[in-house]
TIFIDO-279338 format. One record per residue: y, z, x of N, C-alpha, C in turn; residue number from 1. Coordinates in steps of 0.2 Angstrom, whole numbers, plus 5000, padded with zeros to 4 digits. Layout:
BEGIN
PT   n_py   n_pz   n_px   ca_py   ca_pz   ca_px   c_py   c_pz   c_px     n
PT      Y      Z      X       Y       Z       X      Y      Z      X   NUM
...
This chain:
BEGIN
PT   n_py   n_pz   n_px   ca_py   ca_pz   ca_px   c_py   c_pz   c_px     n
PT   5020   5023   4702    5020    5023    4709   5027   5024   4714     1
PT   5026   5028   4719    5033    5030    4722   5035   5023   4727     2
PT   5041   5022   4727    5043    5018    4733   5043   5021   4739     3
PT   5043   5017   4745    5043    5020    4752   5050   5025   4752     4
PT   5055   5023   4749    5061    5028    4750   5059   5035   4746     5
PT   5056   5034   4741    5054    5041    4737   5049   5045   4742     6
PT   5044   5041   4744    5040    5044    4748   5043   5048   4755     7
PT   5048   5044   4757    5052    5046    4764   5056   5053   4761     8
PT   5059   5052   4756    5063    5058    4754   5058   5064   4752     9
PT   5052   5063   4749    5048    5068    4748   5046   5072   4754    10
PT   5044   5067   4760    5043    5071    4766   5047   5075   4769    11
PT   5053   5072   4769    5060    5074    4771   5062   5081   4768    12
PT   5060   5082   4762    5062    5089    4759   5057   5094   4758    13
PT   5051   5093   4760    5045    5096    4759   5046   5105   4761    14
PT   5051   5106   4765    5052    5113    4766   5059   5115   4763    15
PT   5062   5112   4759    5069    5113    4755   5068   5117   4749    16
PT   5062   5116   4746    5062    5119    4738   5056   5122   4738    17
PT   5055   5126   4731    5049    5130    4730   5045   5125   4724    18
PT   5039   5125   4725    5035    5121    4721   5036   5123   4714    19
PT   5036   5129   4713    5035    5132    4706   5042   5131   4703    20
PT   5048   5128   4705    5054    5128    4703   5056   5121   4703    21
PT   5055   5118   4697    5057    5110    4696   5065   5109   4698    22
PT   5069   5114   4697    5076    5113    4697   5077   5113   4704    23
PT   5074   5117   4709    5075    5117    4716   5073   5110   4719    24
PT   5067   5107   4716    5065    5101    4719   5071   5096   4717    25
PT   5073   5096   4711    5078    5091    4709   5084   5091   4713    26
PT   5086   5097   4715    5093    5099    4720   5090   5096   4727    27
PT   5085   5097   4729    5083    5095    4735   5082   5088   4735    28
PT   5080   5084   4731    5079    5076    4730   5085   5073   4730    29
PT   5089   5076   4726    5096    5072    4725   5100   5074   4731    30
PT   5100   5080   4735    5103    5081    4741   5101   5076   4746    31
PT   5094   5075   4747    5092    5070    4752   5094   5063   4750    32
PT   5093   5062   4744    5094    5055    4742   5102   5053   4745    33
PT   5106   5057   4743    5113    5056    4746   5113   5056   4753    34
PT   5110   5061   4756    5110    5061    4764   5108   5054   4767    35
PT   5102   5052   4763    5100    5045    4766   5104   5040   4764    36
PT   5108   5040   4759    5113    5034    4758   5119   5035   4764    37
PT   5120   5041   4765    5125    5042    4771   5122   5040   4777    38
PT   5116   5042   4778    5114    5039    4785   5113   5031   4785    39
PT   5112   5028   4780    5111    5021    4779   5118   5019   4781    40
PT   5123   5021   4778    5130    5019    4779   5132   5020   4787    41
PT   5131   5026   4790    5132    5026    4797   5128   5021   4801    42
PT   5122   5021   4799    5117    5015    4803   5121   5008   4802    43
PT   5123   5006   4797    5126    4999    4795   5133   4999   4797    44
PT   5137   5004   4796    5145    5003    4797   5149   5007   4802    45
PT   5146   5011   4805    5149    5016    4809   5151   5014   4817    46
PT   5147   5009   4819    5148    5007    4826   5146   5012   4831    47
PT   5144   5018   4829    5143    5024    4834   5137   5022   4838    48
PT   5137   5025   4844    5131    5025    4849   5125   5028   4845    49
PT   5119   5025   4848    5113    5028    4845   5111   5035   4845    50
PT   5114   5038   4850    5113    5045    4852   5117   5049   4847    51
PT   5123   5047   4846    5128    5050    4841   5125   5050   4834    52
PT   5122   5044   4833    5119    5043    4826   5113   5047   4825    53
PT   5109   5048   4831    5103    5053    4829   5105   5060   4828    54
PT   5111   5062   4832    5113    5069    4832   5116   5070   4824    55
PT   5119   5065   4821    5121    5066    4814   5115   5066   4810    56
PT   5110   5062   4811    5104    5062    4807   5101   5068   4807    57
PT   5100   5072   4813    5097    5078    4815   5101   5082   4810    58
PT   5107   5083   4811    5111    5088    4807   5111   5087   4800    59
PT   5110   5081   4798    5109    5079    4790   5103   5084   4787    60
PT   5097   5083   4791    5091    5087    4789   5093   5095   4788    61
PT   5098   5097   4794    5098    5104    4793   5103   5106   4788    62
PT   5108   5101   4788    5113    5102    4782   5110   5103   4775    63
PT   5106   5099   4774    5101    5098    4767   5097   5104   4767    64
PT   5094   5106   4771    5089    5112    4771   5094   5118   4770    65
PT   5099   5118   4773    5104    5125    4771   5107   5124   4765    66
PT   5109   5118   4762    5112    5118    4756   5107   5120   4751    67
PT   5101   5118   4752    5095    5119    4746   5093   5126   4746    68
PT   5092   5129   4753    5089    5135    4754   5093   5141   4753    69
PT   5099   5140   4756    5104    5147    4756   5110   5145   4752    70
PT   5111   5139   4750    5117    5138    4746   5117   5141   4740    71
PT   5122   5142   4737    5122    5145    4730   5123   5139   4724    72
PT   5119   5134   4725    5119    5128    4721   5112   5127   4717    73
PT   5114   5126   4710    5107    5125    4706   5107   5118   4704    74
PT   5112   5114   4705    5112    5107    4703   5116   5103   4708    75
PT   5114   5097   4709    5118    5093    4714   5124   5090   4711    76
PT   5129   5090   4716    5135    5087    4714   5139   5085   4721    77
PT   5142   5079   4721    5146    5078    4727   5151   5083   4729    78
PT   5153   5088   4725    5158    5093    4726   5154   5098   4732    79
PT   5148   5098   4731    5145    5101    4737   5148   5101   4744    80
PT   5149   5094   4745    5152    5092    4751   5159   5093   4752    81
PT   5162   5095   4748    5169    5095    4748   5174   5101   4752    82
PT   5169   5105   4755    5172    5111    4759   5167   5112   4766    83
PT   5168   5108   4770    5165    5108    4777   5168   5114   4781    84
PT   5164   5117   4785    5158    5116    4787   5153   5120   4783    85
PT   5147   5116   4781    5141    5119    4776   5138   5124   4780    86
PT   5137   5131   4777    5133    5135    4779   5134   5137   4787    87
PT   5140   5137   4790    5140    5137    4797   5137   5144   4800    88
PT   5138   5148   4797    5135    5155    4799   5128   5154   4799    89
PT   5124   5151   4794    5117    5151    4795   5115   5146   4799    90
PT   5119   5141   4801    5118    5136    4805   5117   5139   4813    91
PT   5122   5143   4814    5122    5146    4820   5118   5152   4821    92
PT   5115   5155   4816    5110    5160    4817   5104   5158   4817    93
PT   5102   5152   4813    5095    5149    4812   5093   5144   4817    94
PT   5099   5140   4819    5097    5133    4822   5101   5134   4830    95
PT   5107   5133   4830    5111    5132    4837   5116   5136   4836    96
PT   5119   5139   4842    5125    5143    4842   5128   5141   4849    97
PT   5129   5135   4852    5132    5133    4856   5138   5130   4854    98
PT   5144   5129   4859    5149    5126    4857   5148   5119   4855    99
PT   5144   5115   4859    5143    5107    4858   5140   5107   4852   100
PT   5135   5111   4850    5131    5109    4845   5134   5111   4838   101
PT   5140   5116   4838    5144    5118    4833   5149   5113   4832   102
PT   5151   5110   4837    5157    5104    4837   5153   5099   4833   103
PT   5147   5096   4835    5143    5091    4833   5141   5092   4825   104
PT   5139   5098   4824    5138    5100    4817   5144   5099   4813   105
PT   5150   5102   4815    5156    5101    4811   5157   5094   4810   106
PT   5156   5090   4816    5158    5082    4815   5154   5079   4809   107
PT   5148   5081   4809    5143    5077    4804   5146   5081   4797   108
PT   5148   5087   4796    5150    5089    4790   5156   5086   4787   109
PT   5161   5084   4792    5167    5081    4791   5166   5074   4789   110
PT   5161   5071   4792    5159    5064    4790   5156   5064   4782   111
PT   5152   5068   4782    5148    5069    4774   5154   5071   4769   112
PT   5159   5074   4771    5165    5076    4767   5168   5069   4764   113
PT   5169   5065   4770    5173    5059    4770   5170   5054   4765   114
PT   5163   5054   4766    5159    5050    4763   5158   5052   4755   115
PT   5157   5058   4754    5157    5060    4747   5163   5059   4744   116
PT   5169   5060   4746    5175    5058    4743   5176   5051   4742   117
PT   5174   5046   4746    5173    5040    4745   5169   5037   4739   118
PT   5164   5041   4738    5159    5040    4733   5162   5043   4726   119
PT   5166   5048   4727    5169    5051    4721   5175   5045   4719   120
PT   5178   5043   4723    5184    5038    4722   5181   5033   4718   121
PT   5176   5030   4722    5173    5023    4718   5170   5025   4711   122
PT   5167   5031   4711    5165    5033    4704   5171   5033   4698   123
PT   5175   5036   4700    5181    5038    4696   5184   5030   4695   124
PT   5184   5026   4698    5187    5019    4697   5183   5014   4693   125
PT   5178   5017   4691    5173    5013    4686   5175   5014   4679   126
């Protein structure tokens, strides 16, 4: 039986992978799981305004989608988030191409990089 979180992740990633490819589902699931952790951290610890958090949350879905669908990744790794902005060309071609939206997208990418680095640092200290 799946937990609420598992079901939420499955709903979140339904357009990110191809059913016939178990590896693409695994990449999508692990990417979304990381993004959910990031969003939980923003919700609990950032002190950001609700509109700002909502923009980051929207960008997380786009980032996950682009990483899984057009990124050249076969397996999940925190290293995926080490070189922002992620798939910026595809973002501007498929989603938004205004200065405001690109700036907001870059901000989310940079926050994800810092969060991934923090997670990698914690993992290396274990």
